[in-house]
C-alpha positions in Angstrom: -17.0 22.0 -32.2 -13.9 22.2 -30.1 -13.6 18.4 -29.6 -11.0 17.9 -32.4 -8.7 20.4 -30.6 -8.6 18.2 -27.5 -6.1 15.9 -29.3 -3.6 18.8 -29.8 -0.8 19.3 -27.4 -0.6 22.3 -25.2 1.7 24.3 -27.5 -0.6 23.8 -30.6 -3.6 24.7 -28.5 -2.1 27.9 -27.4 -1.0 28.7 -31.0 -4.4 27.7 -32.5 -6.5 29.6 -29.9 -4.4 32.8 -30.2 -4.3 32.6 -34.0 -8.1 32.0 -34.2 -8.8 34.9 -32.0 -6.5 37.2 -34.0 -8.0 36.1 -37.3 -11.5 36.7 -36.1 -10.7 40.1 -34.8 -8.7 40.9 -38.0 -11.6 39.9 -40.2 -14.1 42.0 -38.3 -11.7 44.9 -38.4 -11.2 44.4 -42.2 -14.9 44.2 -43.0 -15.7 47.3 -40.9 -12.7 49.3 -42.2 -13.5 48.3 -45.8 -17.1 49.5 -45.4 -16.0 52.7 -43.9 -13.2 53.4 -46.4 -15.2 52.5 -49.5 -18.2 54.5 -48.3 -16.1 57.5 -47.5 -14.2 57.3 -50.8 -17.5 57.0 -52.8 -19.0 59.9 -50.9 -15.9 62.0 -51.4 -15.9 61.4 -55.1 -19.6 62.2 -55.3 -18.9 65.5 -53.5 -16.1 66.2 -55.9 -18.4 65.4 -58.8 -21.2 67.6 -57.3 -18.7 70.4 -56.8 -17.7 70.2 -60.5 -21.4 70.3 -61.6 -22.2 73.3 -59.3 -19.1 75.1 -60.6 -20.3 74.6 -64.2 -23.8 75.7 -63.2 -22.6 78.9 -61.5 -20.1 79.9 -64.1 -22.2 78.9 -67.1 -25.6 80.4 -66.1 -25.1 83.5 -68.2 -24.0 81.4 -71.2 -27.1 79.3 -70.8 -29.4 82.4 -70.8 -27.6 83.8 -73.8 -27.4 80.4 -75.4 -23.7 81.1 -76.0 -22.9 77.5 -76.8 -19.2 78.0 -77.7 -18.4 79.6 -74.4 -20.4 77.1 -72.5 -18.7 74.3 -74.4 -15.2 75.7 -73.6 -16.3 75.9 -70.0 -17.3 72.3 -69.6 -14.2 71.0 -71.4 -12.0 73.1 -69.1 -13.7 71.6 -66.1 -13.5 68.0 -67.4 -9.8 68.3 -68.3 -8.7 70.1 -65.2 -5.9 68.3 -63.4 -6.7 64.7 -62.7 -10.4 65.1 -63.4 -10.0 63.7 -66.8 -9.8 60.2 -65.3 -12.6 60.7 -62.8 -15.0 62.8 -64.9 -16.3 60.7 -67.8 -18.5 63.4 -69.3 -20.3 66.7 -68.7 -23.3 68.0 -70.5 -25.8 70.9 -70.0 -29.5 70.9 -70.6 -31.8 73.9 -70.9 -35.0 74.1 -68.8 -36.8 72.2 -71.5 -34.4 69.2 -71.3 -32.6 70.1 -74.6 -28.9 69.3 -74.5 -27.1 72.5 -75.2 -23.6 71.1 -75.2 -21.6 68.1 -74.0 -18.0 66.8 -73.8 -18.5 63.6 -75.9 -16.4 63.4 -79.0 -19.0 61.3 -80.6 -22.8 61.9 -80.9 -24.5 62.4 -77.6 -25.7 59.0 -76.3 -29.4 58.9 -76.6 -29.7 56.6 -73.5 -28.6 59.5 -71.3 -31.5 61.6 -72.4 -33.8 61.6 -69.3 -31.8 58.9 -67.5 -31.3 61.1 -64.4 -34.2 63.5 -64.2 -34.0 66.3 -61.6 -37.1 67.4 -59.8 -38.2 71.0 -59.6 -37.1 71.5 -56.1 -34.3 68.9 -55.9 -30.8 70.2 -55.3 -29.0 67.1 -56.6 -29.7 63.7 -58.1 -27.2 60.8 -58.3 -27.9 57.7 -60.4 -25.9 55.0 -61.9 -26.3 55.0 -65.7 -24.9 53.0 -68.5 -22.9 54.8 -71.3 -22.1 52.4 -74.1 -20.1 49.6 -72.5 -19.4 51.5 -69.4 -21.2 52.7 -66.3 -21.1 56.0 -64.7 -22.5 57.8 -61.7 -24.6 60.6 -63.2 -24.8 63.7 -60.9 -27.4 66.3 -61.9 -27.5 69.8 -60.3 -29.8 72.7 -61.3 -28.4 75.9 -63.0 -30.3 78.9 -61.7 -30.5 82.6 -62.4 -31.8 84.2 -59.3 -34.8 82.2 -58.2 -35.4 80.8 -61.7 -34.1 77.5 -62.9 -32.7 77.9 -66.3 -31.1 74.4 -66.9 -29.5 71.3 -65.6 -25.8 70.4 -65.5 -24.9 66.6 -65.6 -21.5 65.3 -64.6 -20.7 61.7 -65.1 -18.2 60.1 -62.8 -16.5 57.0 -64.2 -17.5 53.9 -62.2 -14.5 52.1 -63.6 -12.1 54.7 -62.2 -13.9 54.7 -58.8 -13.8 50.9 -58.7 -10.1 51.0 -59.5 -9.5 53.4 -56.6 -11.5 51.1 -54.3 -9.6 48.1 -55.6 -6.2 49.7 -54.9 -7.5 50.7 -51.4 -8.6 47.1 -50.8 -5.3 45.7 -51.9 -3.4 48.0 -49.6 -5.7 47.2 -46.7 -5.5 43.4 -47.2 -1.8 43.7 -47.4 -1.8 45.5 -44.1 -4.1 42.9 -42.5 -1.9 40.1 -44.0 1.2 41.6 -42.5 -0.6 41.8 -39.1 -1.6 38.1 -39.4 1.9 37.0 -40.3 3.4 38.9 -37.4 0.6 37.5 -35.1 1.4 34.0 -36.3 5.0 34.4 -35.5 4.5 36.0 -32.2 1.8 33.5 -31.1 4.0 30.6 -32.1 6.9 31.9 -30.0 4.6 32.7 -27.2 3.0 29.2 -27.3 6.5 27.7 -27.2 7.5 29.9 -24.3 4.4 29.0 -22.3 4.3 25.3 -23.0 8.0 24.6 -22.9 8.1 24.1 -19.0 5.0 22.0 -19.1 6.4 19.9 -21.9 9.6 19.4 -19.9 7.6 18.4 -16.8 5.6 16.0 -18.9 8.8 14.4 -20.2 10.2 14.0 -16.8 6.9 12.6 -15.5 7.0 10.0 -18.2 10.6 9.1 -17.1 9.5 8.9 -13.5 6.6 6.7 -14.3 9.0 4.3 -16.0 11.2 4.3 -12.9 13.9 6.4 -14.4 14.7 8.9 -11.6 18.0 9.9 -13.2 16.2 11.8 -16.0 18.1 14.8 -17.2 15.9 17.8 -17.1 14.4 19.6 -14.2 17.0 18.4 -11.8 19.8 19.6 -14.0 18.5 23.2 -14.4 21.3 25.6 -13.7 20.8 27.3 -10.3 23.8 28.5 -8.5 21.9 29.5 -5.5 20.1 26.2 -5.1 22.2 23.2 -4.6 20.5 20.1 -3.4 23.9 18.6 -2.4 24.0 21.2 0.4 21.1 19.4 2.2 22.3 17.0 5.0 20.1 14.3 3.5 22.4 14.2 0.5 25.2 12.6 2.5 23.7 11.6 5.8 20.4 9.7 5.7 20.2 9.7 9.5 20.1 13.4 9.9 17.9 14.9 7.2 14.5 16.6 7.5 12.8 13.9 5.4 13.7 11.5 8.3 12.1 14.0 10.6 8.6 12.7 10.2 9.5 9.1 11.2 11.2 10.4 14.3 8.1 12.4 15.2 6.0 9.3 14.9 8.3 7.2 17.0 8.5 9.8 19.8 12.2 9.9 19.7 12.3 13.4 18.5 10.6 14.8 21.5 13.3 13.3 23.6 16.2 14.4 21.5 14.9 17.9 20.8 13.3 18.9 17.5 15.3 22.0 17.0 18.5 20.0 16.6 17.1 17.9 13.8 16.2 20.8 11.5 18.4 23.1 9.4 18.2 26.8 10.2 17.7 27.4 6.5 16.2 24.5 4.6 17.8 24.1 1.2 15.7 21.0 0.4 12.2 22.4 0.4 13.2 25.8 -0.6 11.3 27.6 -3.3 12.4 30.6 -5.4 10.7 33.9 -4.7 8.5 35.2 -7.4 7.8 33.6 -10.7 4.5 32.5 -12.3 2.5 29.4 -11.5 4.5 27.3 -13.9 7.7 28.3 -12.1 6.2 27.4 -8.7 5.0 24.1 -10.1 8.5 23.4 -11.4 10.0 24.0 -7.9 7.4 21.8 -6.3 8.1 19.1 -8.9 11.8 19.4 -8.3 11.3 19.0 -4.5 9.0 16.0 -5.1 11.6 14.3 -7.4 14.4 14.9 -4.9 12.3 13.6 -2.1 11.4 10.5 -4.1 15.1 10.0 -4.9 16.1 10.2 -1.3 13.3 7.9 -0.2 14.3 5.4 -2.9 17.8 5.5 -1.8 16.8 4.8 1.7 14.4 2.1 0.6 17.1 0.5 -1.5 19.4 0.5 1.6 16.7 -1.0 3.7 15.9 -3.6 1.0 19.6 -4.5 0.8 19.8 -4.8 4.5 16.8 -7.0 4.9 17.8 -9.0 1.8 21.2 -9.6 3.4 19.5 -10.7 6.6 17.2 -12.9 4.7 19.9 -14.6 2.8 22.4 -14.9 5.6 19.9 -15.8 8.3 20.9 -18.8 10.4 17.4 -20.2 10.3 15.2 -21.2 7.3 12.9 -18.4 6.3 10.0 -18.7 3.9 7.6 -16.2 2.4 4.2 -17.9 1.9 1.2 -16.6 0.0 -1.8 -16.5 2.3 -4.3 -17.3 -0.5 -2.6 -20.1 -2.4 -0.5 -21.3 0.7 2.4 -21.7 -1.6 6.0 -20.7 -1.0 6.9 -17.4 -2.7 10.5 -17.2 -1.6 13.0 -19.1 0.6 16.5 -18.3 1.9 19.6 -20.4 1.3 19.4 -21.8 4.9 16.0 -23.3 4.0 17.7 -25.3 1.2 20.3 -26.6 3.5 18.0 -27.7 6.3 15.1 -29.1 4.3 17.1 -30.5 1.4 15.1 -28.9 -1.3 16.6 -26.6 -3.9 15.2 -23.0 -4.1 13.5 -23.8 -7.5 11.7 -26.7 -5.8 10.7 -24.7 -2.8 9.3 -21.7 -4.8 5.8 -22.7 -5.7 5.6 -25.7 -3.4 2.6 -26.0 -1.0 3.9 -25.1 2.5 1.8 -27.9 3.9 4.2 -30.3 2.4 6.8 -29.3 4.9 4.5 -29.3 8.0 1.0 -30.4 7.3 -0.5 -30.0 10.8 1.2 -26.8 11.6 0.5 -25.3 8.1 -3.3 -25.9 8.4 -3.4 -24.4 11.9 -1.2 -21.4 11.0 -3.2 -20.4 7.9 -6.5 -20.9 9.7 -5.4 -18.4 12.4 -4.4 -15.8 9.8 -7.4 -16.5 7.6 -9.9 -16.1 10.4 -8.2 -12.9 11.5 -7.7 -14.2 15.0 -4.2 -12.7 15.1 -2.8 -9.5 13.7 0.8 -10.0 15.1 3.3 -12.7 14.9 2.5 -16.2 16.0 5.1 -18.4 17.7 4.6 -22.2 17.7 7.2 -24.3 19.5 8.2 -27.9 18.7 6.4 -28.3 15.4 7.2 -31.3 13.3 8.4 -30.6 9.8 9.7 -33.0 7.2 12.9 -32.8 5.2 13.0 -33.8 1.5 14.1 -37.3 2.5 11.0 -37.6 4.7 13.0 -37.5 7.9 11.0 -35.5 10.6 12.5 -32.8 12.6 11.4 -30.4 15.3 11.3 -26.7 14.6 10.2 -23.6 16.5 8.1 -21.6 14.1 7.6 -17.8 14.1 5.0 -16.6 11.6 4.3 -12.9 10.9 1.8 -11.3 8.4 3.3 -9.2 5.7 2.5 -7.7 2.3 4.6 -9.3 -0.5 4.4 -7.6 -3.9 0.9 -6.4 -3.2 -0.4 -9.8 -1.9 -1.1 -10.8 1.7 1.5 -13.2 2.8 3.3 -14.5 5.9 7.0 -14.8 6.6 7.8 -18.0 8.4 11.1 -18.5 10.3 11.7 -22.1 11.4 14.4 -22.8 13.9 15.7 -26.4 13.9 15.5 -27.6 17.5 15.7 -31.3 16.9 19.1 -31.7 18.6 17.9 -29.7 21.5 14.7 -31.8 21.8 16.8 -35.0 21.7 19.1 -33.7 24.4 16.1 -32.7 26.4 14.8 -36.2 26.1 18.1 -37.6 27.2 18.1 -35.3 30.2 14.6 -36.4 31.1 15.5 -40.0 30.6 18.5 -39.6 33.0 16.2 -37.9 35.5 13.8 -40.8 35.2 16.6 -43.4 35.7 17.5 -41.5 38.9 13.9 -41.6 40.0 13.8 -45.3 39.2 16.8 -45.8 41.5 15.0 -43.9 44.3 11.9 -46.1 43.7 13.8 -49.3 43.7 13.2 -50.1 47.4 9.5 -49.4 47.1 9.2 -51.4 43.9 11.1 -54.3 45.4 8.7 -54.2 48.3 5.8 -53.9 46.0 7.0 -57.0 44.0 7.8 -58.9 47.1 4.2 -59.1 48.2 2.8 -60.9 45.2 5.9 -63.2 45.1 5.3 -64.2 48.7 1.7 -64.9 48.0 2.7 -67.0 45.0 5.3 -68.8 47.2 2.8 -69.5 49.9 0.2 -70.9 47.4 2.8 -73.1 45.6 4.1 -74.4 49.0 0.6 -75.3 50.1 0.0 -77.2 46.9 3.4 -79.0 47.2 2.9 -80.0 50.9 -0.6 -81.3 50.1 0.7 -83.3 47.3 3.6 -84.7 49.3 1.3 -85.6 52.2 -1.0 -87.6 49.9 -3.9 -85.5 50.9 -6.6 -84.6 48.5 -7.6 -81.0 47.9 -11.3 -80.2 47.5 -11.9 -78.8 44.0 -13.2 -75.5 45.4 -10.1 -74.9 47.6 -7.8 -75.9 44.7 -9.5 -73.4 42.4 -9.2 -70.7 45.0 -5.5 -71.2 45.5 -4.8 -71.4 41.8 -6.9 -68.2 41.1 -5.0 -66.3 43.8 -1.6 -67.4 42.4 -2.7 -66.2 39.0 -4.0 -62.9 40.4 -0.7 -62.3 42.1 1.2 -63.1 38.9 -0.9 -60.5 37.1 -0.2 -58.0 39.9 3.5 -58.5 39.6 3.3 -58.3 35.8 1.3 -55.1 36.1 4.0 -53.6 38.4 6.7 -54.6 36.0 4.8 -53.2 33.0 4.2 -49.9 34.8 7.9 -49.7 35.8 8.9 -50.5 32.2 6.6 -47.9 30.9 8.0 -45.3 33.2 11.5 -46.2 32.5 11.3 -46.4 28.7 12.6 -43.5 26.7 9.8 -41.0 25.8 8.6 -40.7 22.2 9.2 -37.3 20.6 5.6 -37.1 19.2 2.6 -35.8 21.0 -0.6 -37.7 21.7 -3.9 -37.3 23.5 -3.3 -37.9 27.2 -5.7 -38.3 30.1 -4.2 -36.8 33.2 -6.1 -39.3 35.3 -4.2 -42.2 33.7 -0.9 -40.4 34.3 -1.7 -39.9 38.0 -2.8 -43.6 38.3 0.5 -44.9 36.8 2.8 -42.8 38.9 1.0 -43.3 42.2 0.7 -47.0 41.7 4.5 -47.2 41.7 5.2 -44.9 44.6 2.4 -45.1 47.1 3.9 -48.2 48.9 7.2 -46.5 49.1 5.6 -43.3 50.5 3.8 -45.3 53.1 7.1 -46.5 54.4 7.8 -42.8 54.9 4.4 -42.4 56.6 3.1 -40.2 53.7 -0.4 -40.9 52.4 -1.3 -40.1 48.9 -4.9 -39.0 48.3 -6.4 -38.8 44.8 -9.3 -36.5 43.9 -9.8 -37.1 40.2 -12.5 -35.5 38.1 -14.2 -38.1 35.8 -14.6 -37.6 32.9 -11.7 -35.3 32.2 -10.9 -33.6 28.9 -7.8 -34.8 27.0 -4.6 -32.7 26.7 -2.0 -32.9 23.9 1.3 -34.0 25.4 3.4 -37.1 26.0 2.2 -39.3 28.9 5.8 -40.5 29.7 7.0 -36.9 30.1 4.0 -35.9 32.2 4.7 -38.9 34.4 8.2 -37.5 35.0 6.7 -34.1 35.9 4.2 -35.6 38.4 6.9 -37.8 39.8 9.2 -34.8 40.4 6.3 -32.9 42.1 5.3 -35.7 44.5 8.9 -36.5 45.3 9.6 -32.9 46.2 6.4 -33.0 48.3 7.6 -36.1 50.1 11.0 -34.4 50.8 9.3 -31.3 52.1 7.1 -33.4 54.4 10.2 -35.4 55.6 12.0 -32.2 56.3 9.1 -30.8 58.2 8.9 -33.9 60.4 12.5 -33.8 61.4 13.1 -33.1 65.1 9.4 -33.8 66.1 8.8 -36.5 68.6 5.3 -37.3 67.4 5.1 -35.8 63.9 1.8 -36.0 62.0 1.4 -38.3 59.0 2.4 -36.8 55.8 -0.4 -36.0 53.3 -0.2 -35.4 49.5 -3.4 -34.6 47.6 -3.3 -35.0 43.9 -6.3 -33.4 42.1 -7.4 -33.2 38.5 -10.1 -30.7 37.5 -11.3 -28.3 34.8 -10.9 -24.6 35.2 -12.5 -22.6 32.4 -10.9 -24.0 29.3 -7.9 -25.5 31.0 -7.3 -29.0 32.3 -5.6 -28.8 35.7 -3.5 -31.1 37.8 -2.5 -30.0 41.4 -0.2 -31.5 44.0 -0.7 -30.3 47.6 1.4 -31.3 50.5 1.6 -30.4 54.2 5.4 -29.9 54.2 7.6 -27.0 55.0 6.4 -24.7 52.4 8.5 -22.4 50.2 10.0 -19.2 51.6 8.9 -16.1 49.8 12.5 -15.0 49.0 13.1 -18.2 46.9 9.7 -18.5 45.4 10.8 -16.9 42.1 13.9 -19.2 41.9 12.4 -22.6 42.2 12.2 -23.2 38.5 15.8 -22.1 37.8 18.2 -24.9 36.8 20.5 -26.1 39.6 18.7 -24.1 42.2 18.0 -26.3 45.3 17.4 -25.9 49.0 18.5 -29.4 49.8 21.9 -30.3 51.2 24.7 -31.2 48.9 24.3 -34.7 47.5 20.6 -34.9 47.9 19.5 -33.0 44.8 20.9 -31.2 41.8 18.0 -28.7 41.4 17.0 -29.9 37.9 13.6 -31.6 38.7 11.4 -28.5 38.8 13.4 -26.9 35.9 12.8 -29.9 33.7 9.2 -30.0 34.8 8.7 -26.4 33.9 10.3 -26.9 30.5 8.0 -29.9 29.8 4.9 -28.0 30.8 5.8 -25.0 28.7 6.4 -27.2 25.7 2.8 -28.2 25.8 1.6 -24.6 26.1 0.9 -25.1 29.8 1.9 -23.2 32.9 2.7 -23.9 36.5 1.4 -22.0 39.4 2.6 -22.1 43.0 0.7 -21.3 46.2 2.7 -21.8 49.3 2.8 -20.7 52.9 5.9 -21.4 55.0 5.3 -24.1 57.6 1.9 -25.1 56.2 2.6 -26.6 52.8 2.7 -26.0 49.1 0.4 -26.5 46.1 1.7 -26.8 42.6 -1.0 -26.4 39.9 -0.4 -27.4 36.3 -2.7 -26.0 33.6 -2.9 -27.3 30.1 -5.1 -26.3 27.1 -7.7 -29.0 26.4 -7.6 -30.9 23.2 -10.7 -29.9 21.1 -13.2 -32.8 20.6 -11.5 -35.3 23.0 -12.8 -36.5 26.4 -10.9 -38.7 28.8 -12.2 -41.6 30.9 -10.3 -41.4 34.2 -11.1 -43.4 37.3 -11.3 -41.4 40.5 -10.4 -43.0 43.8 -8.1 -43.0 46.8 -4.8 -44.7 47.5 
């Protein structure tokens, strides 16, 4: 029944409910009062009519006995015409004990319908009955006339029903007027009261609508006059580093415990203050005002933070991308990304990130999609492509974020192409220096097959000049040996050429056993001249690693060269020094592919153990080393996500162990052996 009222606003609900209650109460009061007043008036008139009849009966008893009709007639006319009775009393007539009408006040013949219309019993004291007289009705009141104990007649007084109804009507009009006046006053009061009650709520609703639309400058609750409550007095209004609303962040960071909480709060807070007293609506208004101010301040701080980060994003020296985790498309890119990659921002936004770096993009999204990482992921030396298709090397740092309600990652790519090229140049220079050091050993290595070729060719020439014939079997043996020595010399030259060529910048699957074989084939002869033996202990098969074979050769060459120098230094001053020994091992340790180089040299002192990988640090005398070999080796190993461990004891030797992550799904085919 009340469902239609649910669509009304609060003011109309208050007004309707109050008005309905007042109307119901007024109607009940009106009906009850009407019944009471009408009943009372009717009874009062009946009493008055009865009094008139009894007065006539008492005063006219003697006239009835004497049948003095003139006196009796004068009596009833006097009673009927007395004061205002002429309007109320319609007629009076008197009957004798036999029911004969002795006299009456009608100016016309006595109405026959009245005869016997209201009979009075022998013992009854009064009888009231509604009778019709002509075109009118009247309440006929009959009372007995007595003389002593004997009844001598009956007096009838007719009260005019029209006059009584007129009196009741006037009373009804007066009463309805009074009720109407009460209703009008109630209507006005309830309307004003509804406005007074609902006005704060209506204002709060308006401000809430403005806030939901993002309009925090809405005039209303914040502009209410209050001289004792000025938000601008709060420190947060002018200093966002000091206010209480910053207090919670400081508590979480733990800074506040160190700085002292009491210094960060105002003695009397003017921000979260509430007025004393007031009803629930006033308290709600204060709470709402605090909430709006708090939102304003947080929005200002958020705006400052957004401007700061937007400035950093736009002015960052490195390309920065925001990439959607689900669609893997670029959502935003800074101006530096346009400069480095050559794409316009309109081209970058919406582009699949895999177009810039296919291999890295797949791996990066796989990690974030599988939930393997929750923090930032740094990937060094990733190959990306510019718009022109030219590749470049970048160090990528990817962090998960939420961008406009969607999971995303922010990718910062640092262009390190120039650094990689300079690094390659430095490695190449280091290799050229190593080639110079190996020249004597290489020359000796090449001299042996050349001598064998010379001896075979001289044998054939001398036999031909002497006119001697060579048995076919011997001739075939000599020619085969010459060919084998030519192949041996060619192999040495190819290995030397491979070592000396400039390394590629792209990674490949490398078997560490092949790297060991290539390096040791070049240097073992030279090391033998220094009375240093190289022993290989290679695990076969060995998992592949992702690296560049040429650069790993340089790393191994640096390690064995340092081992040789340590052995040479250890043997100085000894009359019968033991032979030097270098053991090169490859093995698998858990999920790592390892390469170790162990020597029996001087060992590394503990005080310099932490400095051996620092650039330009060397324990050699001036002119014998620049201290870049181990630093370069460390950088190369780290580029391939590997690490180098050192185990050394002074006077007994050193072991360098290189550990690389294995390439999934690839297995090497190294050949183990001894040199």
